[in-house]
C-alpha positions in Angstrom: 95.2 -72.6 -102.1 95.2 -69.7 -99.9 91.6 -68.8 -98.6 91.0 -65.9 -96.6 86.9 -66.0 -94.8 85.8 -63.0 -93.6 82.7 -63.7 -91.6 81.7 -61.3 -88.7 80.1 -63.6 -86.6 82.7 -66.5 -86.7 83.1 -68.8 -83.9 84.0 -72.4 -82.6 82.6 -75.2 -81.1 83.2 -74.1 -78.0 82.6 -70.3 -78.2 79.6 -70.5 -80.0 78.0 -69.9 -83.8 78.7 -69.1 -86.4 79.9 -73.1 -87.2 80.0 -72.9 -90.5 83.7 -71.0 -91.1 84.8 -73.1 -88.7 84.1 -77.0 -90.0 84.7 -75.6 -93.6 88.0 -74.2 -92.7 88.8 -77.7 -90.4 87.9 -79.8 -94.3 89.9 -77.1 -96.1 92.9 -77.5 -94.3 92.8 -81.3 -94.3 93.1 -81.1 -98.0 96.1 -78.9 -98.0 95.0 -75.3 -98.5 96.0 -72.6 -96.1 93.0 -70.8 -94.5 92.4 -67.5 -92.3 89.3 -66.8 -91.2 88.6 -62.8 -90.5 86.4 -62.3 -87.7 85.4 -59.3 -84.9 85.8 -60.2 -81.5 82.2 -59.0 -80.2 79.5 -61.0 -81.9 75.9 -61.3 -80.3 76.0 -64.9 -81.8 78.5 -66.0 -79.7 78.1 -67.5 -76.0 82.0 -66.6 -75.4 84.2 -63.6 -76.9 87.6 -63.8 -77.4 90.0 -62.2 -75.1 91.5 -59.3 -77.6 93.0 -56.0 -76.4 94.6 -55.4 -79.4 93.2 -54.1 -82.8 94.4 -57.0 -84.9 95.3 -60.1 -83.1 96.1 -63.8 -84.3 95.1 -67.1 -82.7 95.5 -70.8 -83.3 92.4 -72.4 -82.9 92.2 -76.2 -83.6 94.5 -75.8 -86.1 92.9 -72.8 -87.8 94.2 -69.2 -88.0 91.6 -66.4 -86.6 92.4 -63.1 -87.3 90.7 -61.4 -84.6 89.4 -57.3 -85.7 88.5 -55.7 -82.2 85.3 -54.3 -82.6 83.0 -52.2 -79.7 80.8 -54.4 -77.5 77.2 -54.7 -78.0 73.9 -56.8 -77.1 71.2 -57.7 -79.4 69.5 -55.9 -82.5 70.5 -52.4 -81.2 71.8 -49.3 -82.8 75.2 -50.8 -81.2 75.2 -54.0 -83.5 75.3 -51.6 -86.1 77.8 -49.7 -85.1 79.6 -53.1 -84.6 79.4 -53.8 -88.3 80.7 -50.5 -89.3 83.8 -50.7 -87.0 85.0 -54.1 -88.4 84.2 -53.5 -92.1 86.3 -49.8 -91.4 89.2 -51.6 -89.6 89.3 -54.5 -91.7 90.1 -52.0 -94.7 92.4 -50.5 -92.7 94.5 -53.9 -92.4 94.0 -55.0 -95.8 97.3 -54.8 -96.6 98.8 -56.3 -93.9 96.5 -59.2 -94.5 97.9 -59.5 -97.9 101.4 -59.3 -97.2 100.9 -62.1 -94.4 98.8 -64.5 -95.9 99.0 -63.8 -99.8 95.4 -65.3 -100.7 94.5 -67.0 -104.1 90.5 -66.4 -102.7 88.8 -64.2 -100.6 85.5 -65.1 -99.6 82.9 -61.8 -98.0 80.7 -64.0 -95.7 79.0 -62.0 -92.8 75.5 -62.3 -93.5 75.1 -58.5 -94.1 76.9 -57.5 -97.3 79.1 -55.0 -95.9 82.0 -56.9 -96.0 82.2 -57.2 -99.4 84.1 -53.2 -99.8 87.2 -54.8 -97.6 87.1 -58.2 -99.4 87.4 -56.4 -102.8 90.3 -54.4 -101.7 92.0 -57.3 -100.3 91.3 -59.7 -103.5 92.5 -56.8 -105.6 95.9 -55.8 -104.0 96.6 -60.0 -103.8 95.5 -60.3 -107.5 92.7 -62.8 -106.0 89.4 -64.1 -107.0 86.4 -62.7 -104.9 83.5 -64.7 -103.5 80.5 -63.8 -101.8 78.5 -66.3 -99.7 74.8 -65.4 -99.2 73.5 -66.5 -95.7 70.4 -64.0 -95.2 69.2 -61.7 -98.0 70.2 -58.3 -97.0 68.6 -56.0 -97.1 65.3 -57.9 -97.5 65.9 -59.8 -93.5 65.6 -56.4 -92.0 62.7 -54.7 -94.0 60.3 -58.2 -94.3 61.4 -59.1 -90.5 62.2 -55.7 -89.1 59.7 -54.0 -90.9 62.1 -51.2 -92.5 61.7 -49.1 -95.7 63.3 -49.6 -98.5 64.3 -45.8 -98.2 65.8 -46.1 -94.8 69.1 -44.6 -94.8 70.9 -48.1 -93.5 68.6 -49.9 -96.0 69.8 -48.1 -98.7 73.4 -48.6 -97.7 73.1 -52.1 -97.6 71.3 -52.5 -101.0 74.2 -50.6 -102.2 76.5 -53.1 -101.1 74.3 -56.0 -102.0 74.2 -55.1 -105.7 78.2 -54.3 -105.5 79.0 -57.7 -104.2 76.8 -58.8 -107.0 78.4 -56.9 -109.5 82.1 -57.4 -108.6 82.1 -61.2 -107.0 83.4 -63.8 -109.5 80.9 -66.2 -108.0 78.4 -66.4 -105.4 77.7 -69.3 -102.9 74.4 -69.3 -101.4 73.0 -71.5 -98.4 69.4 -70.9 -99.6 68.4 -73.0 -102.4 65.8 -70.4 -104.1 67.5 -67.0 -104.6 68.8 -67.2 -108.0 66.3 -65.1 -109.6 66.5 -62.7 -106.7 70.2 -62.4 -107.4 69.9 -62.0 -111.0 67.3 -59.5 -110.6 70.1 -57.1 -108.7 72.7 -58.0 -111.1 74.6 -61.1 -111.0 74.9 -63.0 -113.9 73.2 -66.7 -113.5 76.0 -68.6 -114.3 78.0 -67.2 -111.0 75.5 -68.7 -108.9 76.0 -71.7 -106.5 74.6 -73.4 -103.7 76.1 -75.0 -101.1 73.9 -75.7 -97.8 74.3 -75.5 -94.0 75.6 -78.7 -92.9 76.8 -81.0 -90.0 79.5 -83.1 -88.6 79.3 -86.5 -89.1 80.9 -89.2 -87.0 81.4 -87.0 -84.3 80.5 -89.3 -81.5 84.1 -89.1 -79.6 83.5 -85.6 -78.8 80.0 -85.9 -77.8 79.5 -85.2 -74.2 76.9 -85.7 -71.8 74.2 -83.0 -70.4 74.4 -82.0 -67.0 73.3 -84.3 -64.2 70.1 -82.0 -63.3 69.0 -82.0 -67.0 69.2 -86.2 -66.9 67.3 -86.4 -63.4 64.7 -84.4 -65.3 64.2 -86.8 -68.3 64.4 -90.0 -66.3 61.7 -88.7 -64.5 59.7 -87.8 -67.4 59.9 -90.9 -68.6 59.5 -92.8 -65.7 56.0 -91.3 -65.5 55.8 -92.0 -69.5 55.6 -88.7 -70.8 55.6 -88.3 -74.9 58.4 -85.2 -74.9 58.3 -82.2 -77.6 61.8 -80.5 -77.8 62.8 -77.0 -79.0 66.7 -76.6 -78.6 67.5 -73.1 -80.0 67.8 -69.7 -80.0 64.9 -68.1 -78.2 64.1 -65.0 -80.6 61.2 -63.3 -82.3 62.0 -65.2 -85.3 61.9 -68.6 -83.8 58.1 -67.6 -82.9 58.0 -70.2 -79.8 54.9 -68.6 -78.9 52.9 -71.0 -81.2 54.4 -74.0 -79.1 53.2 -72.4 -75.8 49.9 -72.0 -77.3 50.0 -75.7 -78.1 51.1 -76.6 -75.1 48.0 -74.6 -73.4 45.8 -76.8 -76.2 47.2 -80.3 -74.5 47.7 -78.9 -71.1 44.9 -81.3 -69.6 46.6 -84.4 -71.0 49.3 -85.7 -68.6 50.6 -87.2 -71.7 52.9 -84.6 -73.2 55.3 -82.5 -71.5 57.4 -79.6 -73.8 61.3 -78.8 -73.0 62.5 -75.5 -74.3 66.2 -75.6 -74.3 68.6 -72.5 -75.0 68.4 -68.8 -74.9 67.6 -65.4 -76.1 65.7 -62.1 -76.0 62.2 -64.0 -75.9 62.7 -66.2 -73.3 61.2 -64.5 -70.0 58.4 -63.6 -71.8 57.8 -67.0 -72.7 58.7 -68.3 -69.2 55.8 -65.5 -68.0 53.5 -66.8 -70.9 53.7 -70.4 -69.7 53.6 -69.9 -65.8 50.2 -71.6 -65.4 50.9 -74.7 -67.2 52.3 -77.8 -65.7 53.6 -79.3 -69.0 56.4 -76.7 -69.8 59.9 -77.0 -69.2 62.6 -74.5 -69.8 66.2 -75.0 -69.5 69.5 -72.9 -70.4 71.7 -73.0 -73.2 74.4 -75.8 -73.6 77.5 -76.0 -75.5 76.9 -77.6 -78.8 79.2 -80.6 -78.0 76.2 -81.8 -75.7 73.2 -80.9 -78.0 73.2 -84.8 -79.8 73.0 -86.3 -75.8 70.4 -84.0 -75.4 68.0 -84.4 -78.2 68.2 -87.9 -77.5 66.1 -87.7 -74.5 63.3 -86.1 -76.5 60.7 -88.0 -78.2 59.9 -85.3 -81.0 61.8 -82.4 -82.1 60.4 -78.7 -83.0 61.1 -76.5 -85.3 59.5 -73.0 -86.2 59.8 -69.3 -88.1 57.6 -67.0 -88.2 55.8 -66.8 -91.0 57.3 -64.2 -93.5 57.2 -64.2 -97.2 61.3 -63.7 -96.5 61.3 -67.4 -96.4 60.2 -68.0 -100.2 64.0 -68.6 -100.7 64.4 -71.3 -98.8 65.6 -72.7 -95.1 68.8 -74.4 -94.0 68.5 -74.0 -90.4 71.4 -75.5 -88.6 69.3 -76.7 -85.4 67.2 -78.8 -88.5 70.5 -81.2 -89.1 71.3 -81.4 -85.2 67.7 -82.8 -84.9 67.8 -84.9 -88.1 71.4 -86.6 -86.7 69.8 -87.3 -83.7 67.2 -89.9 -85.5 64.3 -88.4 -84.4 61.2 -87.6 -85.8 60.4 -83.7 -86.5 57.6 -81.8 -86.8 58.1 -78.5 -89.4 56.3 -75.4 -88.7 58.2 -73.3 -91.8 56.5 -72.3 -94.2 59.6 -71.8 -97.4 60.6 -72.0 -100.8 62.0 -75.9 -99.7 60.4 -78.1 -97.5 63.3 -80.4 -95.7 61.7 -82.3 -93.7 59.0 -83.4 -96.5 62.0 -84.0 -98.6 63.5 -86.7 -96.0 60.3 -88.2 -95.3 61.4 -87.5 -91.5 58.2 -85.8 -89.7 55.0 -83.9 -90.3 55.1 -80.5 -91.8 52.4 -77.9 -90.6 50.8 -74.5 -91.2 53.1 -71.9 -89.4 52.1 -70.7 -86.0 49.1 -72.6 -86.1 49.0 -74.4 -82.6 45.6 -76.4 -83.4 47.8 -77.6 -86.2 50.7 -78.4 -84.3 48.8 -79.8 -81.6 47.3 -82.6 -84.0 50.7 -83.6 -85.3 52.3 -84.2 -81.6 48.9 -86.4 -81.4 49.6 -88.0 -84.5 53.6 -88.8 -83.7 52.4 -89.7 -80.0 50.1 -92.5 -82.2 52.7 -94.3 -83.8 54.4 -97.2 -83.3 57.9 -97.1 -82.0 58.7 -98.8 -85.2 57.5 -96.0 -87.1 59.0 -93.3 -85.5 62.4 -94.8 -85.6 61.5 -95.4 -89.3 61.3 -91.6 -89.6 64.5 -90.8 -87.6 66.4 -93.3 -89.7 65.2 -91.5 -92.9 66.4 -87.8 -91.6 69.8 -89.0 -90.0 70.1 -91.2 -93.9 69.1 -87.9 -95.8 71.4 -85.5 -93.6 74.5 -87.3 -94.3 73.9 -87.7 -97.8 73.2 -84.4 -98.7 74.8 -81.8 -95.4 77.9 -83.9 -94.5 80.1 -80.7 -93.9 83.5 -83.1 -95.8 81.0 -83.1 -98.6 79.9 -79.4 -99.0 83.6 -78.1 -98.3 84.3 -80.3 -101.3 81.3 -78.8 -103.3 82.8 -75.0 -101.8 86.4 -75.5 -102.9 85.6 -76.6 -106.3 84.0 -73.4 -106.7 86.9 -71.6 -105.5 89.4 -73.9 -107.6 87.2 -73.4 -111.1 87.3 -69.4 -110.8 91.2 -69.4 -110.2 91.7 -72.1 -113.2 89.6 -69.1 -115.2 92.3 -67.0 -113.9 95.4 -68.6 -114.9 93.8 -69.7 -118.0 
């Protein structure tokens, strides 16, 4: 099968997020499929951008064909990001015939978080007589409306809503990463039998590619262990939605207890504010972001791991955060402060779930975990790893995903 996967933010393990297209493509190619990832040259979630000078550039990365569409530089959630989106969509429509001629797709997947890529995807699918698929990451325009406060009558929101409705109407099947989106998609025009769920995933048995953390990080962790600190760690983006001020406020509550220490690893627009908020605390450390291949080495040095998102009705559709699966693979107990339509930590019995944005509840959970025996904490860690291997191994997810594509193509061919 020839597959075109359109994802504006697709990355690689060395470039940074998004990782899902890369890992799915690797598995699909192993199974004998031809895969092309079409992506933008500029994406704020990547730590490294490709070196692209032409509007249309083809590159082979680890056996995967990447087509880079040149787009303007931007940073964060600025107006530049919107201009970057429209540039990508416009140029992709321009190169639709080239993509069809070169790669002759049987399946075209629109998967760029925002739904505007459905238009060039539809054009490519129609020209190739291919099946059209739409992948839901976050629900747009609900995400900018409920997290960013945009009115449903804002011109940009109205454009996005039209595109989402178009995607649900014209796609042959929908693949949702979130587990609770069926009702929303049906409300906006999807036939329920077209809905499918394939969550985010993890690479299993990848220890051969695991790299050690920098020496100064190792020295810090050795020092904390020698001082018999109980460490609480967060690794990931430092943005508004991550609500990390809650963890700082928890550090304030526990600041007089020399047992506890808080480690923040990563980067993001809120990091400087968080550093300023924590400057009077002696139990908080901020470390720079590290490559994904070092994440497991890092997490194994921390006693318990923390994940949160700000309170939002948006998460009623469920969550599927990559960092949660990284945490679970590290076999560490997890404190989950996300209020959502699903609770992965509870399902896996791998830690403690508390109310979002409640520092006191978080402090109590930290104390409770710290008082557990090593055997009890190891049991929670093993529960998490077993659960994520069973339910989120990319090898299994790639099979589930490809079967959805094959079923639709079989229907087309009778």
